[in-house]
BAFI-3210 file (N, C-alpha, C; in Angstrom, 3 decimals, decimal comma, padded with zeros to 6 digits):
// residues 244
n [1|2|3|4|5|6|7|8|9|10|11|12|13|14|15|16|17|18|19|20|21|22|23|24|25|26|27|28|29|30|31|32|33|34|35|36|37|38|39|40|41|42|43|44|45|46|47|48|49|50|51|52|53|54|55|56|57|58|59|60|61|62|63|64|65|66|67|68|69|70|71|72|73|74|75|76|77|78|79|80|81|82|83|84|85|86|87|88|89|90|91|92|93|94|95|96|97|98|99|100|101|102|103|104|105|106|107|108|109|110|111|112|113|114|115|116|117|118|119|120|121|122|123|124|125|126|127|128|129|130|131|132|133|134|135|136|137|138|139|140|141|142|143|144|145|146|147|148|149|150|151|152|153|154|155|156|157|158|159|160|161|162|163|164|165|166|167|168|169|170|171|172|173|174|175|176|177|178|179|180|181|182|183|184|185|186|187|188|189|190|191|192|193|194|195|196|197|198|199|200|201|202|203|204|205|206|207|208|209|210|211|212|213|214|215|216|217|218|219|220|221|222|223|224|225|226|227|228|229|230|231|232|233|234|235|236|237|238|239|240|241|242|243|244]
n.u [-064,366|-061,787|-058,619|-058,357|-056,643|-054,477|-052,740|-052,204|-049,612|-048,440|-048,875|-047,294|-044,762|-044,432|-044,392|-042,009|-040,133|-040,464|-039,646|-036,961|-035,969|-036,469|-034,945|-036,126|-036,954|-038,037|-040,229|-041,519|-044,375|-045,668|-047,618|-050,654|-052,452|-054,586|-054,972|-053,898|-050,895|-049,975|-047,875|-047,774|-046,953|-044,635|-043,453|-040,774|-039,787|-037,275|-036,074|-034,458|-035,304|-035,857|-038,233|-040,584|-043,210|-045,290|-048,090|-049,478|-052,211|-053,561|-056,026|-057,524|-060,148|-060,561|-061,603|-061,391|-059,631|-058,161|-056,678|-054,388|-053,147|-052,657|-050,813|-048,710|-048,180|-047,447|-045,089|-043,513|-043,080|-041,964|-039,810|-037,262|-037,024|-035,191|-036,692|-038,713|-040,903|-040,447|-041,788|-044,312|-045,636|-048,345|-049,336|-051,358|-053,579|-055,393|-054,751|-055,836|-058,460|-057,845|-056,734|-058,999|-060,928|-062,722|-064,536|-064,129|-062,102|-060,687|-062,217|-064,599|-064,582|-065,043|-062,450|-062,128|-063,704|-062,632|-060,349|-059,995|-060,251|-059,449|-058,400|-057,804|-058,387|-055,774|-054,620|-055,212|-053,783|-051,184|-051,055|-051,389|-049,121|-047,178|-047,154|-046,809|-045,110|-044,148|-043,570|-045,998|-047,256|-049,254|-051,822|-053,294|-055,904|-056,824|-059,681|-062,660|-065,873|-068,847|-071,269|-071,623|-070,918|-068,833|-065,932|-064,811|-063,922|-063,286|-062,650|-060,219|-059,128|-056,994|-056,751|-057,659|-056,159|-054,489|-056,381|-056,803|-055,411|-056,946|-058,648|-056,764|-056,079|-058,472|-058,609|-056,462|-057,476|-059,739|-058,918|-059,189|-061,469|-064,831|-065,815|-067,815|-070,655|-072,779|-074,891|-075,138|-073,526|-074,303|-075,344|-074,104|-073,154|-071,917|-069,603|-068,602|-067,341|-066,159|-066,427|-066,614|-066,813|-066,759|-068,796|-068,172|-066,638|-064,765|-062,528|-059,346|-058,298|-059,378|-057,959|-055,415|-055,865|-056,298|-053,748|-052,399|-051,885|-051,931|-053,426|-055,631|-056,983|-059,685|-059,895|-062,165|-062,910|-064,954|-066,000|-067,119|-065,815|-063,040|-060,392|-057,879|-058,264|-059,035|-056,682|-054,859|-056,009|-055,777|-053,011|-052,247|-053,397|-051,830|-049,277|-049,686|-050,097|-047,527|-046,070|-046,871]
n.v [007,551|009,956|010,952|014,195|016,498|014,846|013,406|010,597|010,661|012,079|010,232|008,119|009,288|009,381|006,667|005,893|007,352|006,118|003,510|003,912|004,722|002,443|000,576|-001,053|-003,023|-001,594|-002,014|-001,387|-002,600|-002,455|-000,541|001,159|002,453|004,834|007,002|008,525|008,009|005,636|004,253|000,954|-000,254|-002,576|-003,704|-005,023|-006,610|-008,058|-009,882|-012,182|-013,963|-017,106|-017,943|-018,358|-016,510|-013,582|-011,663|-008,458|-006,484|-003,538|-001,025|-002,161|-001,524|001,728|003,753|002,974|003,823|003,281|000,950|001,384|003,496|002,237|000,265|001,923|003,055|000,738|000,070|002,317|002,033|-000,457|-002,911|-005,090|-008,582|-011,522|-013,852|-013,223|-013,417|-013,175|-010,198|-008,901|-006,095|-004,678|-001,730|-000,105|-001,302|-000,322|002,434|004,556|004,663|005,283|007,875|009,274|008,789|006,625|003,515|001,728|001,099|003,179|002,354|001,687|-000,795|-003,188|-004,246|-006,274|-008,421|-009,867|-011,443|-014,033|-014,078|-014,909|-013,077|-010,434|-007,085|-004,612|-003,805|-005,951|-008,046|-007,097|-007,097|-009,850|-010,950|-009,832|-011,435|-013,976|-017,023|-016,538|-017,947|-018,020|-018,036|-016,759|-014,581|-011,393|-009,099|-005,691|-004,104|-001,975|-001,419|000,132|000,034|-001,737|-001,421|-002,522|-004,726|-007,460|-010,579|-012,420|-015,774|-017,778|-020,915|-023,677|-025,858|-027,402|-027,031|-024,570|-022,556|-020,821|-018,596|-016,697|-015,868|-014,635|-012,463|-010,961|-010,472|-008,745|-006,564|-005,769|-004,168|-001,670|-001,471|-002,627|-006,102|-007,815|-009,608|-010,849|-013,491|-013,709|-012,159|-009,931|-011,914|-014,192|-016,915|-016,381|-016,420|-015,115|-012,936|-014,051|-015,055|-018,094|-019,721|-018,301|-017,222|-017,902|-015,287|-014,233|-013,024|-011,725|-013,359|-015,859|-016,475|-016,732|-018,940|-020,936|-021,016|-022,276|-021,083|-021,429|-020,067|-017,330|-014,024|-011,737|-008,705|-006,681|-003,410|-000,993|001,991|003,995|004,667|006,621|007,486|007,195|005,274|003,083|002,671|002,065|-000,331|-002,045|-002,098|-003,328|-005,837|-006,691|-006,812|-008,844|-011,028|-011,180|-012,183|-014,811]
n.w [-051,519|-050,912|-049,816|-048,868|-050,889|-051,491|-053,972|-056,236|-057,023|-054,926|-052,906|-053,871|-053,686|-050,913|-050,380|-051,729|-050,223|-047,742|-048,343|-048,968|-046,508|-044,977|-046,230|-048,112|-050,962|-053,908|-056,515|-059,795|-060,691|-063,075|-065,458|-065,371|-067,851|-068,741|-070,489|-068,612|-066,818|-064,495|-062,031|-060,685|-057,648|-056,175|-053,149|-051,341|-048,448|-046,391|-048,373|-048,525|-046,632|-045,020|-044,051|-045,402|-047,135|-046,905|-048,097|-048,582|-049,642|-050,955|-051,890|-054,037|-054,506|-055,363|-053,775|-051,162|-048,749|-046,469|-046,552|-048,400|-046,875|-044,460|-045,269|-045,950|-043,433|-042,026|-043,397|-042,771|-040,052|-039,758|-038,387|-038,947|-038,053|-037,183|-037,426|-039,103|-041,993|-045,611|-046,867|-048,811|-050,323|-051,942|-052,477|-053,788|-055,959|-057,750|-059,058|-060,575|-059,544|-056,887|-057,258|-058,124|-056,304|-056,620|-056,741|-058,828|-061,845|-064,488|-066,588|-065,528|-064,284|-061,816|-060,220|-058,359|-059,055|-061,020|-060,934|-061,653|-064,300|-067,692|-069,484|-067,989|-066,659|-067,009|-064,578|-062,874|-064,122|-063,677|-060,855|-060,323|-061,631|-060,084|-057,848|-058,715|-058,525|-056,027|-052,798|-050,996|-047,658|-046,373|-047,367|-047,700|-048,273|-047,909|-047,041|-047,080|-045,579|-046,281|-045,016|-042,758|-039,260|-037,974|-037,769|-039,868|-041,473|-044,507|-044,918|-046,470|-046,983|-047,440|-045,874|-042,715|-040,424|-038,404|-038,310|-036,245|-036,781|-038,020|-036,032|-034,371|-035,939|-035,884|-033,143|-032,847|-034,314|-032,848|-030,773|-031,656|-033,234|-033,057|-033,395|-035,778|-034,775|-035,875|-037,126|-039,787|-042,463|-044,715|-047,326|-046,415|-044,295|-040,993|-038,237|-035,230|-036,476|-038,730|-042,021|-043,203|-045,449|-048,121|-050,914|-054,355|-056,186|-057,870|-056,727|-055,540|-053,539|-054,203|-056,526|-055,387|-053,784|-055,714|-056,699|-054,729|-052,289|-048,785|-046,808|-046,787|-046,481|-046,633|-045,343|-043,700|-042,738|-041,079|-042,726|-041,317|-038,990|-037,763|-040,033|-038,924|-036,856|-038,423|-039,892|-037,840|-036,885|-039,089|-039,480|-037,110|-037,555|-039,759|-038,581|-036,780|-038,479|-039,672|-037,531|-037,369]
ca.u [-063,693|-060,423|-058,007|-058,314|-055,357|-053,433|-052,796|-051,499|-048,178|-048,070|-048,803|-046,106|-043,572|-044,378|-043,986|-040,592|-039,337|-040,493|-038,806|-035,547|-035,626|-036,556|-034,087|-036,998|-036,846|-039,204|-040,337|-042,705|-044,956|-046,252|-048,269|-052,033|-052,494|-055,916|-054,858|-052,973|-050,003|-049,767|-047,115|-048,305|-045,739|-044,457|-042,450|-040,311|-038,988|-036,665|-036,139|-033,679|-035,862|-036,192|-039,444|-041,717|-043,555|-046,669|-048,356|-050,612|-052,679|-054,538|-056,454|-058,225|-061,215|-059,838|-062,199|-061,193|-058,293|-057,423|-055,657|-053,126|-052,509|-052,177|-049,634|-047,641|-047,850|-046,729|-043,732|-042,789|-042,720|-041,499|-038,436|-037,090|-036,594|-034,584|-037,659|-039,811|-040,914|-040,407|-043,060|-044,587|-046,685|-048,886|-050,113|-052,541|-053,760|-056,221|-054,281|-056,795|-059,538|-057,313|-056,577|-060,269|-061,865|-063,735|-064,390|-063,744|-061,010|-061,108|-063,200|-065,722|-064,503|-064,748|-061,341|-062,204|-064,552|-062,062|-059,013|-059,910|-060,446|-058,291|-057,819|-058,409|-057,925|-054,321|-054,230|-055,294|-052,617|-049,966|-051,082|-051,165|-047,729|-046,350|-047,119|-046,592|-043,838|-043,807|-044,018|-046,781|-047,943|-050,461|-052,152|-054,409|-056,288|-057,363|-060,885|-063,551|-067,336|-069,527|-072,563|-071,420|-070,222|-067,945|-064,943|-064,964|-063,079|-063,622|-061,548|-059,951|-058,130|-056,885|-056,726|-058,339|-055,242|-054,036|-057,484|-056,742|-054,760|-057,988|-059,059|-055,730|-056,224|-059,628|-058,239|-055,637|-058,290|-060,765|-058,372|-059,523|-062,781|-065,597|-065,963|-069,188|-071,077|-073,989|-074,822|-075,034|-072,976|-074,973|-075,985|-073,145|-073,129|-070,741|-069,524|-067,551|-066,625|-065,492|-067,177|-065,696|-066,916|-067,310|-069,240|-067,244|-066,883|-063,684|-061,657|-057,895|-058,070|-059,679|-056,801|-054,350|-056,250|-056,052|-052,270|-051,816|-051,621|-052,715|-054,356|-055,811|-058,100|-060,128|-060,173|-063,053|-063,115|-066,035|-065,504|-067,766|-064,890|-062,047|-059,296|-056,758|-058,602|-058,967|-055,276|-054,264|-056,552|-055,195|-051,574|-052,220|-053,668|-050,676|-048,202|-050,022|-049,817|-046,081|-045,560|-047,406]
ca.v [008,497|010,291|011,834|015,521|017,128|013,868|012,743|009,332|011,023|012,428|008,972|007,394|009,922|008,896|005,227|005,860|007,816|005,096|002,397|004,303|004,714|001,085|-000,319|-002,007|-003,056|-001,042|-002,385|-000,902|-003,856|-002,204|000,765|001,183|003,646|005,165|008,397|008,970|006,900|005,408|003,013|000,086|-000,592|-003,789|-003,462|-006,277|-006,565|-009,368|-010,716|-013,412|-014,747|-018,512|-018,223|-018,217|-015,117|-013,132|-010,542|-007,570|-005,757|-002,496|-000,223|-002,846|-000,544|002,973|004,650|002,380|004,453|002,886|-000,093|002,004|004,241|001,229|-000,331|002,922|003,116|-000,497|000,230|003,384|001,618|-001,844|-003,254|-006,508|-009,561|-012,683|-014,910|-012,696|-013,910|-012,193|-009,457|-008,259|-005,105|-004,013|-000,705|000,352|-002,049|000,527|003,770|005,520|004,763|006,042|009,260|009,906|008,445|005,740|002,097|001,020|001,702|004,207|001,750|001,336|-002,217|-003,521|-005,185|-007,414|-009,489|-010,365|-011,995|-015,352|-013,938|-015,333|-011,846|-009,424|-005,697|-004,508|-003,711|-007,293|-008,762|-006,623|-007,613|-011,317|-011,212|-009,413|-012,501|-015,282|-017,627|-016,313|-019,049|-017,350|-018,813|-016,020|-013,475|-010,632|-007,821|-004,757|-003,489|-001,228|-001,649|001,415|-000,234|-002,276|-000,558|-003,448|-005,363|-008,890|-011,060|-013,603|-016,715|-018,673|-021,821|-024,960|-026,953|-027,041|-026,623|-023,208|-021,598|-019,850|-017,395|-015,724|-015,318|-013,752|-011,214|-010,215|-010,030|-007,559|-005,506|-005,320|-003,155|-000,408|-001,491|-003,798|-007,177|-008,186|-010,865|-011,313|-014,830|-013,561|-010,913|-009,880|-013,195|-015,248|-017,357|-015,896|-016,709|-014,350|-012,066|-014,800|-015,754|-019,224|-020,298|-017,273|-017,628|-017,532|-013,934|-013,835|-012,094|-012,011|-014,505|-017,099|-016,745|-017,220|-020,297|-021,786|-021,094|-023,077|-020,372|-022,187|-019,246|-015,949|-013,300|-010,406|-008,059|-005,557|-002,515|-000,037|003,355|004,982|005,076|007,518|006,897|006,793|003,988|002,038|002,398|001,369|-001,684|-002,843|-002,299|-004,354|-007,154|-007,052|-007,144|-010,168|-012,002|-011,343|-012,952|-016,173]
ca.w [-050,610|-051,280|-048,802|-049,492|-051,228|-051,733|-055,289|-056,268|-057,090|-053,563|-052,143|-054,348|-053,123|-049,539|-050,454|-052,118|-049,083|-046,697|-048,830|-048,818|-045,081|-044,477|-046,973|-048,797|-052,417|-054,536|-057,944|-060,500|-061,224|-064,396|-065,589|-065,809|-068,705|-069,228|-070,836|-067,579|-066,496|-063,046|-061,663|-059,649|-056,893|-055,389|-052,164|-050,752|-047,216|-046,065|-049,589|-048,387|-045,506|-045,238|-043,260|-046,283|-047,498|-046,747|-048,994|-048,231|-050,805|-050,705|-053,004|-055,146|-054,728|-055,204|-052,771|-049,853|-048,601|-045,263|-046,922|-048,827|-045,782|-043,478|-045,824|-045,833|-042,006|-041,682|-043,985|-042,064|-038,700|-039,705|-037,960|-039,288|-037,062|-037,854|-037,706|-039,963|-043,393|-046,684|-046,848|-050,105|-050,238|-053,167|-051,764|-054,517|-057,187|-058,610|-058,853|-061,105|-058,570|-055,751|-057,659|-058,381|-055,225|-057,186|-056,443|-060,018|-062,583|-065,443|-067,516|-064,692|-063,988|-060,430|-060,408|-057,445|-059,556|-062,269|-060,726|-062,287|-065,738|-068,530|-069,987|-067,109|-066,743|-066,893|-063,166|-062,331|-064,647|-062,999|-059,464|-060,321|-061,996|-058,911|-056,840|-059,344|-058,168|-054,619|-051,907|-049,969|-046,672|-046,028|-048,236|-047,179|-048,870|-046,933|-047,646|-046,221|-045,686|-046,090|-044,420|-041,432|-038,252|-037,274|-038,619|-040,072|-042,559|-045,296|-044,746|-047,608|-046,425|-048,146|-044,899|-041,503|-039,305|-038,432|-038,460|-035,171|-037,297|-038,346|-034,713|-033,925|-036,703|-035,369|-031,792|-033,048|-034,834|-031,908|-029,893|-032,235|-033,894|-032,655|-034,355|-036,091|-034,151|-036,561|-037,667|-041,226|-043,003|-046,015|-047,564|-046,044|-042,905|-040,318|-036,807|-034,542|-037,404|-039,811|-043,074|-043,356|-046,807|-049,018|-052,237|-055,446|-056,671|-058,736|-055,993|-055,519|-052,652|-054,908|-057,378|-054,531|-053,371|-056,865|-056,876|-053,685|-051,031|-047,823|-046,046|-047,270|-045,790|-047,080|-044,083|-043,895|-041,598|-041,389|-043,015|-040,441|-037,931|-038,300|-040,853|-038,016|-036,204|-039,447|-040,194|-036,665|-036,819|-040,186|-039,181|-036,042|-038,223|-040,537|-037,670|-036,230|-039,522|-039,798|-036,408|-037,402]
c.u [-062,253|-059,866|-057,750|-056,880|-054,215|-053,644|-052,062|-049,979|-047,660|-047,890|-047,553|-044,827|-043,339|-043,885|-042,474|-039,711|-039,322|-039,637|-037,322|-035,110|-035,566|-035,582|-034,875|-036,727|-038,131|-039,178|-041,576|-043,291|-045,542|-046,919|-049,709|-052,216|-053,882|-055,958|-053,978|-052,142|-049,735|-048,929|-047,880|-047,088|-045,814|-043,279|-042,073|-039,426|-038,452|-036,579|-035,404|-034,179|-036,127|-037,466|-040,701|-041,990|-044,990|-046,845|-049,554|-050,910|-053,695|-054,988|-056,990|-059,450|-060,580|-060,362|-062,038|-059,776|-057,512|-056,404|-054,349|-052,414|-051,992|-050,877|-048,459|-047,220|-047,028|-045,279|-042,905|-042,326|-042,123|-040,040|-038,250|-036,602|-036,091|-035,627|-038,803|-039,743|-040,588|-041,791|-043,177|-045,793|-047,075|-049,821|-051,414|-052,625|-054,521|-055,856|-055,225|-057,972|-059,115|-057,228|-057,947|-061,332|-063,004|-063,449|-063,772|-062,530|-061,551|-062,171|-064,437|-065,780|-064,216|-063,717|-061,490|-063,220|-063,920|-060,658|-058,884|-060,085|-059,219|-057,621|-058,388|-057,929|-056,427|-053,866|-054,234|-054,101|-051,351|-049,925|-050,804|-049,708|-046,831|-046,179|-046,800|-045,164|-043,436|-044,379|-044,776|-047,328|-049,158|-050,580|-053,340|-054,653|-056,992|-058,475|-061,665|-065,006|-068,027|-070,931|-072,409|-070,649|-069,215|-066,998|-065,227|-063,995|-063,698|-062,391|-061,447|-058,818|-058,175|-056,919|-057,329|-057,415|-054,849|-055,147|-057,524|-056,083|-055,779|-058,548|-058,045|-055,763|-057,316|-059,339|-057,376|-056,489|-059,227|-060,207|-058,792|-060,971|-063,538|-065,720|-067,433|-069,506|-072,350|-073,779|-074,756|-074,441|-073,365|-075,643|-075,143|-073,275|-071,835|-070,803|-068,334|-066,685|-065,936|-066,544|-066,264|-065,709|-067,527|-067,742|-068,266|-067,634|-065,762|-062,642|-060,235|-057,605|-058,375|-058,539|-055,657|-054,629|-055,960|-054,534|-051,586|-051,492|-052,512|-053,756|-054,401|-056,966|-058,398|-060,588|-060,999|-063,184|-064,160|-065,485|-066,185|-066,877|-063,808|-060,965|-058,162|-057,035|-058,566|-057,543|-054,635|-054,728|-055,933|-053,702|-051,402|-052,443|-052,437|-049,481|-048,423|-049,718|-048,318|-045,503|-045,949|-046,362]
c.v [008,739|011,174|013,180|016,032|016,166|013,188|011,412|009,598|011,354|011,121|008,168|007,999|009,505|007,459|005,150|006,300|006,785|003,887|002,707|004,224|003,308|000,124|-001,361|-001,912|-002,588|-001,358|-001,716|-002,088|-003,658|-000,851|000,544|002,500|003,853|006,624|009,099|007,750|006,815|004,163|002,234|-000,537|-001,914|-003,480|-004,795|-005,996|-007,955|-010,341|-012,053|-014,321|-016,171|-018,943|-018,102|-016,758|-014,864|-011,913|-009,795|-006,663|-004,724|-001,845|-000,949|-002,032|000,853|003,871|004,111|002,722|003,908|001,766|000,500|002,786|003,321|000,576|000,638|003,028|001,897|-000,375|001,196|002,921|000,229|-001,915|-004,740|-007,320|-010,804|-013,761|-014,424|-013,275|-012,796|-011,517|-008,684|-007,333|-004,619|-002,937|-000,267|-000,394|-001,185|001,997|004,850|005,736|005,550|007,526|009,974|009,582|007,554|004,280|001,336|001,638|002,665|003,657|001,214|-000,179|-002,362|-004,648|-006,440|-008,463|-010,163|-010,956|-013,415|-015,303|-014,382|-014,081|-010,664|-008,023|-005,612|-004,479|-005,123|-008,131|-008,380|-007,168|-009,093|-011,634|-010,822|-010,536|-013,885|-015,801|-017,397|-017,444|-018,460|-018,388|-018,100|-014,829|-012,719|-009,373|-007,022|-003,960|-002,661|-001,553|-000,349|001,254|-000,705|-001,305|-001,391|-004,089|-006,870|-009,307|-012,251|-014,517|-017,662|-019,609|-023,136|-026,132|-026,484|-026,611|-025,188|-022,158|-020,573|-018,542|-016,294|-015,055|-014,337|-012,424|-010,355|-009,696|-008,765|-006,323|-004,920|-004,404|-001,757|-000,321|-002,731|-004,814|-007,540|-009,527|-011,431|-012,726|-014,848|-012,218|-010,843|-011,233|-014,424|-015,608|-016,886|-016,347|-015,944|-013,553|-012,753|-015,386|-016,859|-019,814|-019,281|-017,839|-017,172|-016,161|-013,420|-012,955|-012,593|-013,238|-015,840|-017,492|-017,324|-018,659|-021,287|-021,990|-021,795|-022,327|-020,961|-021,345|-017,812|-015,364|-012,025|-009,720|-006,791|-004,725|-001,499|001,348|004,406|005,377|005,913|006,795|006,443|005,474|002,851|001,658|001,637|-000,078|-002,546|-003,069|-003,371|-005,759|-007,604|-007,509|-008,494|-011,256|-012,267|-012,207|-014,447|-017,134]
c.w [-051,086|-050,187|-049,435|-049,693|-051,453|-053,084|-055,209|-056,356|-055,688|-052,738|-052,565|-053,818|-051,670|-049,467|-050,753|-050,917|-047,998|-047,081|-048,651|-047,383|-044,517|-045,155|-047,756|-050,315|-053,044|-056,017|-058,521|-061,229|-062,608|-064,396|-066,026|-066,574|-069,274|-069,667|-069,834|-067,200|-065,017|-062,831|-060,604|-058,939|-056,221|-054,446|-051,528|-049,561|-046,937|-047,221|-049,430|-047,221|-045,947|-044,471|-044,091|-046,574|-047,199|-047,636|-048,490|-049,393|-050,422|-051,991|-054,212|-055,527|-054,380|-054,150|-051,367|-049,436|-047,415|-045,563|-047,347|-047,699|-044,707|-043,985|-045,737|-044,350|-041,564|-042,170|-043,187|-040,705|-038,596|-039,256|-038,166|-038,116|-037,807|-038,216|-038,571|-041,372|-044,357|-046,720|-048,173|-049,920|-051,633|-052,640|-052,445|-055,845|-058,219|-058,471|-059,431|-060,134|-057,329|-056,072|-057,732|-057,294|-055,708|-056,887|-057,625|-060,688|-063,606|-066,446|-066,765|-064,405|-062,493|-060,455|-059,540|-057,828|-060,765|-062,134|-061,280|-063,769|-066,519|-069,111|-069,188|-067,422|-066,493|-065,421|-062,505|-062,823|-063,921|-061,580|-059,439|-060,630|-060,848|-057,888|-057,401|-058,972|-056,746|-053,749|-050,754|-048,972|-046,121|-046,979|-047,686|-047,989|-047,797|-047,582|-046,601|-046,556|-045,377|-045,454|-042,984|-040,536|-037,427|-038,293|-038,774|-041,176|-043,268|-045,272|-045,959|-047,125|-047,135|-047,164|-043,589|-040,363|-039,510|-038,566|-037,329|-035,635|-037,565|-037,076|-034,208|-034,669|-036,138|-033,913|-031,890|-033,443|-033,761|-030,856|-030,399|-032,801|-033,391|-033,795|-034,592|-035,445|-034,748|-037,082|-039,189|-041,543|-044,452|-046,236|-047,247|-044,584|-042,250|-038,853|-036,247|-035,505|-038,584|-040,758|-043,580|-044,740|-047,747|-050,365|-053,290|-056,023|-057,576|-058,069|-055,979|-054,646|-053,324|-055,877|-056,557|-054,109|-054,520|-057,098|-055,711|-052,396|-049,938|-047,042|-046,620|-046,499|-046,535|-045,764|-044,354|-042,637|-042,034|-041,690|-042,205|-039,278|-038,570|-039,104|-039,945|-037,330|-037,229|-039,750|-039,063|-036,613|-037,884|-039,991|-038,112|-036,637|-039,014|-039,646|-037,046|-037,270|-039,707|-038,712|-036,491|-037,938]
res [m|k|v|k|g|v|s|y|t|d|y|g|d|k|v|k|a|a|c|q|k|a|g|a|r|l|e|q|g|g|v|a|d|h|g|e|t|y|p|i|y|k|i|v|l|n|p|k|s|r|q|g|a|v|a|f|v|g|g|v|h|g|d|e|v|s|g|p|w|a|l|l|r|f|l|e|r|y|r|a|r|r|n|h|p|k|i|i|l|l|p|v|v|n|p|w|g|f|e|h|g|k|r|w|n|a|r|r|v|n|l|n|r|h|f|l|d|r|y|p|a|q|e|v|s|i|a|r|e|s|l|r|g|e|a|l|k|f|f|a|t|l|h|e|d|d|v|k|k|c|a|y|l|y|r|y|s|r|r|e|e|g|l|d|a|y|d|r|i|l|t|a|i|k|k|y|i|p|i|c|r|d|g|r|i|y|d|e|h|a|a|d|g|v|v|a|r|p|k|a|a|g|v|f|e|e|w|c|l|k|k|g|v|p|r|s|a|c|i|e|v|p|d|c|v|s|l|e|r|r|v|r|a|l|v|a|a|m|e|e|i|v|k|m]
***
């Protein structure tokens, strides 16, 4: 899916304007060059916070548009608080896919299966380097499901305490989208919308887990509901994480 009439350049212009208004630091994490050149942006809010850091990532699959638009909406409406952590936003990891409405990159690589590769695609290298050295206490990617009609998340946790954080995320989302209550989500055991022990798949959350991030989530919202509802649900989830 692609938002009609919106190019990646248009989206980038909106990101730049929002960063300027919010006083956010905007970095170009690198360039994915497939005959066309696309910047991959890293946005930093509260860079001097002593409350740790959280990171939000969108557009790993280029056709899943609610993540990038939710990240932009979050940025546009964000108001800093003294107790807030450092916030890192990677709005679109797969800019070619965003531009063309495709799940994969220009080389037909599903980036979300290669975050543990030794020599991954350029977009993956850029995304990993954007977070390397950051003292993250929570990491979340924003995804869409084109089959399910409800929201759920995959939980990645290094310890058992603090697991209520995942319930809080789903509570924020269910104001806009129903939560999946199935005992299985695809071939994974689930309970109350949480897949607690996801199978290894080479995803970004697994890389974060290996790097010592204590809690990560892959948040999935159904693309059968309106883009506005998806965006509102994801922004609510992000705002809940920032308050943790």
